[in-house]
C-alpha positions as CSV (number, residue, x, y, z in Angstrom):
1,M,14.8,-25.4,3.7
2,K,12.2,-24.1,1.5
3,N,10.4,-20.5,1.7
4,I,6.5,-20.6,2.2
5,V,3.9,-18.2,2.0
6,I,0.6,-18.9,3.7
7,T,-2.7,-17.3,3.4
8,G,-5.1,-17.9,6.3
9,T,-2.9,-18.4,9.2
10,S,-5.2,-17.1,12.1
11,R,-6.8,-20.2,12.9
12,G,-7.9,-23.7,11.7
13,I,-5.8,-25.0,8.5
14,G,-3.3,-22.5,7.7
15,F,-2.7,-21.9,11.6
16,E,-1.3,-25.5,11.7
17,L,0.1,-25.8,8.6
18,A,2.3,-22.1,9.6
19,Q,3.7,-24.2,12.9
20,Q,4.2,-27.7,10.9
21,Y,6.7,-26.4,8.3
22,A,8.4,-23.8,11.4
23,N,8.6,-27.0,13.0
24,N,10.9,-28.7,10.1
25,G,13.0,-25.5,9.5
26,H,11.1,-24.1,6.6
27,Q,10.6,-19.7,6.8
28,V,7.3,-19.2,7.1
29,L,5.4,-15.9,6.0
30,A,2.0,-16.4,7.5
31,L,-0.3,-13.8,6.5
32,S,-3.8,-13.0,8.3
33,R,-6.0,-10.2,9.0
34,N,-5.5,-10.3,12.6
35,T,-1.5,-12.3,13.5
36,K,-1.8,-12.4,16.9
37,P,-2.8,-15.6,17.8
38,I,0.1,-16.8,15.0
39,A,2.5,-14.1,16.4
40,N,2.1,-15.2,19.6
41,I,3.5,-18.1,19.5
42,N,6.6,-16.7,19.0
43,N,8.3,-19.5,16.7
44,K,11.7,-17.7,14.6
45,N,10.7,-19.6,11.7
46,I,7.3,-17.7,11.3
47,T,7.0,-14.0,10.0
48,T,3.5,-12.7,10.4
49,I,2.1,-9.4,8.5
50,S,-0.8,-8.8,9.1
51,V,-2.6,-8.9,5.5
52,D,-6.1,-8.3,4.3
53,I,-5.9,-10.0,1.0
54,S,-8.8,-9.0,-1.1
55,N,-7.1,-4.9,-1.1
56,N,-4.8,-4.7,-2.9
57,S,-2.5,-2.2,-1.0
58,D,-2.0,-4.6,2.0
59,L,-0.4,-6.9,-0.8
60,K,2.1,-4.4,-1.7
61,K,3.4,-5.2,2.1
62,V,4.2,-8.7,1.5
63,T,5.9,-7.9,-1.7
64,D,8.2,-5.4,0.0
65,Y,8.8,-7.9,2.7
66,I,10.1,-10.8,0.1
67,N,11.8,-8.2,-2.3
68,K,14.3,-7.4,0.7
69,N,14.4,-10.8,2.7
70,W,13.8,-13.7,0.8
71,K,14.9,-14.7,-3.2
72,Q,12.7,-16.6,-3.9
73,V,9.5,-18.4,-3.2
74,D,9.0,-21.8,-3.5
75,I,5.7,-22.3,-2.0
76,L,2.7,-20.7,-2.3
77,I,-0.6,-21.9,-0.2
78,N,-3.6,-20.3,-0.9
79,N,-5.7,-21.2,2.0
80,A,-7.4,-17.7,3.1
81,G,-11.4,-18.1,2.6
82,K,-14.8,-16.1,3.0
83,L,-17.9,-18.1,4.2
84,I,-21.6,-15.7,3.9
85,N,-24.2,-18.4,4.7
86,K,-27.6,-17.1,3.0
87,P,-30.5,-18.0,1.3
88,F,-30.3,-17.1,-2.4
89,T,-32.7,-14.8,-2.3
90,E,-30.7,-13.1,0.4
91,L,-27.8,-13.1,-1.4
92,T,-27.0,-9.1,-2.1
93,S,-24.7,-7.8,-4.6
94,N,-22.0,-7.2,-2.7
95,D,-22.4,-10.7,-0.5
96,F,-21.1,-12.6,-3.8
97,L,-18.7,-9.4,-4.3
98,E,-17.3,-9.7,-0.7
99,V,-16.8,-13.5,-1.3
100,Y,-15.1,-13.8,-4.5
101,K,-12.3,-10.8,-3.8
102,V,-10.9,-13.4,-0.9
103,N,-11.6,-16.6,-3.0
104,V,-10.9,-15.9,-6.1
105,F,-9.7,-12.3,-7.1
106,G,-7.4,-12.1,-3.9
107,V,-5.9,-15.7,-5.2
108,A,-5.5,-14.7,-8.5
109,E,-3.8,-11.4,-7.4
110,L,-1.1,-12.6,-4.6
111,T,-0.2,-15.7,-6.9
112,K,0.9,-12.6,-10.1
113,L,2.6,-10.5,-7.2
114,L,4.7,-13.7,-6.3
115,I,5.1,-15.5,-9.6
116,T,8.1,-13.6,-10.6
117,K,10.0,-14.6,-7.4
118,M,9.4,-18.4,-8.2
119,N,11.2,-20.7,-10.1
120,K,11.7,-24.1,-11.8
121,G,10.3,-26.0,-9.0
122,A,8.4,-23.7,-6.9
123,H,4.5,-25.1,-5.7
124,V,1.0,-22.8,-5.6
125,V,-1.2,-24.8,-4.1
126,T,-5.4,-23.3,-3.9
127,I,-7.0,-24.9,-0.8
128,S,-10.5,-24.9,-2.6
129,S,-14.1,-27.4,-1.1
130,M,-16.2,-30.0,-2.5
131,G,-18.6,-27.5,-2.7
132,G,-16.5,-26.1,-5.9
133,I,-16.5,-29.6,-7.9
134,Q,-18.6,-30.0,-10.5
135,G,-21.4,-32.4,-10.5
136,S,-20.6,-32.7,-6.4
137,M,-23.3,-32.6,-4.0
138,K,-24.4,-28.5,-3.4
139,F,-26.0,-27.5,-0.5
140,P,-28.7,-24.6,0.2
141,G,-27.1,-21.0,1.4
142,L,-23.8,-21.8,0.3
143,A,-24.5,-20.8,-3.4
144,A,-21.8,-17.7,-3.2
145,Y,-19.0,-19.4,-1.7
146,S,-19.6,-22.8,-3.2
147,S,-20.0,-21.1,-7.2
148,A,-16.2,-19.3,-5.7
149,K,-14.3,-22.0,-5.2
150,G,-15.2,-23.4,-8.2
151,A,-14.0,-20.4,-10.1
152,V,-10.6,-20.9,-8.7
153,I,-10.0,-24.2,-9.7
154,T,-10.7,-22.9,-13.3
155,L,-8.0,-20.6,-12.9
156,S,-5.8,-23.3,-11.0
157,E,-5.7,-25.5,-14.2
158,L,-5.6,-22.3,-16.7
159,L,-2.2,-21.0,-14.3
160,A,-1.1,-24.7,-14.7
161,E,-0.8,-24.7,-18.4
162,E,-0.3,-20.9,-18.9
163,Y,3.3,-21.6,-16.3
164,K,4.2,-25.2,-17.7
165,E,7.3,-24.3,-19.6
166,Q,8.6,-22.7,-16.5
167,Q,8.1,-26.0,-14.5
168,I,5.7,-24.2,-11.8
169,A,3.5,-26.3,-10.7
170,F,0.0,-25.3,-10.0
171,N,-2.7,-27.5,-8.0
172,V,-5.5,-27.4,-5.9
173,L,-6.8,-29.7,-2.9
174,A,-10.7,-29.9,-2.5
175,L,-11.7,-30.9,0.8
176,G,-15.2,-31.9,2.6
177,A,-15.8,-31.7,6.4
178,V,-12.8,-30.3,8.0
179,Q,-13.7,-29.7,11.8
180,T,-13.1,-25.8,11.6
181,E,-15.1,-22.8,12.7
182,M,-15.7,-22.1,8.9
183,L,-17.2,-25.5,9.0
184,E,-19.3,-24.4,11.7
185,E,-20.3,-21.0,9.8
186,A,-21.9,-23.7,6.7
187,F,-23.3,-26.7,9.0
188,P,-23.9,-25.6,12.7
189,G,-23.6,-28.2,14.6
190,Y,-22.2,-30.3,12.1
191,K,-19.4,-32.7,13.1
192,A,-16.4,-33.9,11.1
193,P,-14.0,-36.6,11.0
194,I,-11.2,-35.0,10.5
195,S,-9.6,-32.4,12.6
196,G,-7.9,-29.1,10.9
197,G,-3.9,-30.8,12.6
198,E,-5.1,-34.2,10.9
199,M,-6.1,-32.1,7.1
200,A,-2.8,-29.4,7.7
201,N,-0.6,-33.3,8.0
202,Y,-1.6,-34.3,4.9
203,I,-1.3,-30.6,2.9
204,Y,1.8,-30.0,4.7
205,D,3.6,-33.2,2.6
206,F,1.6,-32.0,-0.5
207,A,2.5,-28.9,-0.8
208,L,6.1,-30.2,-0.7
209,T,5.8,-33.4,-2.8
210,G,2.8,-32.6,-4.8
211,N,4.1,-31.4,-7.1
212,K,6.7,-33.9,-8.5
213,F,3.2,-36.2,-9.7
214,F,0.9,-33.7,-10.7
215,N,0.7,-30.4,-12.2
216,G,-3.0,-28.8,-13.3
217,K,-4.8,-31.3,-10.8
218,V,-7.8,-30.9,-8.5
219,L,-7.7,-33.5,-6.0
220,Q,-11.2,-34.4,-3.9
221,V,-9.9,-34.8,-0.5
222,S,-12.9,-35.8,1.2
223,S,-13.9,-39.0,2.7
224,T,-17.5,-38.2,3.9
225,T,-20.6,-35.9,2.5
226,P,-20.7,-33.0,3.5
């Protein structure tokens, strides 16, 4: 059984993933600002910590827990995301900063803190977006979000190279449209062909076994545009 850290577990894909792993006997550390939804499930294999991953002092709660309770981290799923949908000329520097603090800086900081607890065979999976893929179709209003999702792809590719001798794998899943609250923020009224639970099924297997086949790779997980 694996020790698995998942961010963004209050809703959507992260909420579904935490339950799937826990129901199959894995130990899950579920991180989100709002812990009530996942805590209400009352699953003995899920520990919840209220964390804003853009706040470095909050992240200390994560390392404190792991140092006390776990010997190692086997899988980290960077799933938390922040989206601001505004015309480019209305986006402020602070808007860009808020999006990057969660989608890029928070990913980097949490990964940096947990990498010392990872051994050969560990897997870091970062959830990005088709909007961050160079050459993909882009959509108005998502300049901050999509550019941040592009940045985290490059970060993961770099870390895969930096930690290849330790045999810690880094991969990215660039998701297309999934029926979640965030999709509604980006594309109000659009109905995606894939539910959060269905995408969680895919990510569940990939995080457990994908590092045997991939490292430093970006997989485009999308059947539609957007």
